[in-house]
C-alpha positions as CSV (number, residue, x, y, z in Angstrom):
1,M,0.0,0.0,0.0
2,T,2.9,2.4,0.8
3,A,4.4,1.7,-2.6
4,S,1.2,2.6,-4.4
5,L,1.0,5.9,-2.5
6,L,4.6,6.8,-3.3
7,A,4.1,5.8,-7.0
8,T,1.1,8.2,-7.5
9,G,3.4,11.1,-6.6
10,C,5.8,10.3,-9.4
11,V,3.3,10.4,-12.3
12,Y,4.7,12.2,-15.4
13,R,2.4,14.9,-16.8
14,I,2.9,15.9,-20.4
15,N,3.0,19.4,-21.6
16,I,-0.2,20.5,-23.2
17,Q,0.3,22.9,-26.1
18,Q,-2.4,24.0,-28.5
19,G,-2.6,26.5,-31.3
20,N,-0.1,28.7,-33.0
21,F,2.7,30.3,-30.9
22,L,2.1,34.0,-31.4
23,N,5.4,35.8,-31.6
24,Q,4.7,39.4,-30.6
25,S,6.9,40.8,-33.3
26,A,5.0,38.9,-36.0
27,V,1.7,40.1,-34.5
28,D,2.9,43.7,-34.5
29,T,3.8,43.4,-38.2
30,V,0.2,42.7,-39.1
31,K,-1.3,46.0,-40.3
32,E,-4.6,47.2,-41.7
33,G,-4.7,46.7,-45.5
34,M,-2.7,43.5,-45.6
35,T,-4.1,40.5,-47.5
36,R,-5.2,37.2,-46.0
37,S,-2.2,35.4,-47.5
38,Q,0.2,38.0,-45.9
39,V,-1.5,37.4,-42.5
40,R,-1.3,33.6,-43.0
41,Y,2.4,33.9,-43.8
42,L,3.1,35.9,-40.7
43,L,0.8,34.2,-38.1
44,G,0.2,30.8,-39.7
45,T,-3.2,29.1,-40.3
46,P,-5.8,30.4,-37.9
47,M,-6.8,28.1,-35.0
48,V,-10.4,29.0,-35.5
49,A,-11.9,30.1,-38.8
50,D,-15.5,31.0,-38.0
51,S,-18.0,29.1,-40.2
52,F,-20.6,31.8,-39.9
53,D,-18.3,34.8,-40.3
54,K,-15.7,34.4,-43.0
55,E,-14.3,37.8,-42.2
56,R,-12.8,36.8,-38.8
57,W,-9.8,34.7,-38.0
58,D,-9.0,33.8,-34.4
59,Y,-5.5,32.8,-33.3
60,I,-5.3,31.1,-29.9
61,Y,-2.3,29.8,-28.1
62,Y,-2.4,27.7,-24.9
63,L,0.5,26.1,-23.0
64,K,0.3,24.2,-19.7
65,K,3.7,22.7,-18.8
66,G,3.6,19.4,-16.9
67,R,2.5,19.7,-13.3
68,S,2.6,23.5,-13.3
69,R,-0.6,25.2,-12.5
70,H,0.5,28.2,-14.6
71,V,-1.0,28.5,-18.1
72,D,0.4,30.7,-20.9
73,S,-2.4,31.7,-23.2
74,R,-2.6,34.3,-26.0
75,R,-5.3,35.4,-28.3
76,V,-5.3,37.5,-31.5
77,T,-8.4,38.2,-33.7
78,V,-8.0,39.5,-37.2
79,Y,-11.1,41.0,-38.9
80,F,-11.2,41.3,-42.7
81,D,-13.1,43.5,-45.1
82,G,-13.1,41.4,-48.3
83,D,-9.5,40.3,-48.7
84,K,-7.9,43.0,-46.6
85,V,-7.3,43.4,-42.8
86,A,-9.9,45.8,-41.4
87,R,-8.8,45.7,-37.8
88,L,-6.8,43.6,-35.3
89,D,-7.6,42.7,-31.7
90,K,-4.3,42.0,-29.9
91,P,-2.8,42.3,-26.5
92,T,-1.5,45.8,-25.4
93,E,2.2,46.2,-25.2
94,A,2.1,45.8,-21.4
95,E,0.1,42.6,-21.7
96,A,2.4,41.3,-24.4
97,A,5.5,42.0,-22.3
98,A,3.9,40.1,-19.3
99,Q,3.0,37.2,-21.6
100,D,6.6,37.1,-23.0
101,A,8.0,37.1,-19.5
102,S,5.6,34.3,-18.4
103,A,6.5,32.2,-21.5
104,A,10.2,32.6,-20.7
105,K,9.6,31.3,-17.2
106,I,7.7,28.3,-18.5
107,K,10.3,27.6,-21.1
108,N,13.1,27.7,-18.5
109,G,11.0,25.4,-16.2
110,R,10.9,27.9,-13.3
111,V,7.1,28.0,-12.9
112,Y,5.4,25.5,-10.6
């Protein structure tokens, strides 16, 4: 019985990563007037392409590393008018800096 209690504490938990990693410099490069293909080149294929609204692409990134309770998540939404970017919902510079610092901690394995 003691061995089973000790073994449960040593269970390996895999990293859960979903979506496109959103590099802030690539996100900042996206500007109004760019085409869909230019956005796809910079950010990759959107995680969610809305079936009901073809003029909106959602980019979502989620990372939970092993046993850590900390989650790194980012979200960028691109709105199109025809084939051109009409507007972009993205994190503010302060939020982006905090997300980058958080991602660096997770990458270095210093978040528990």
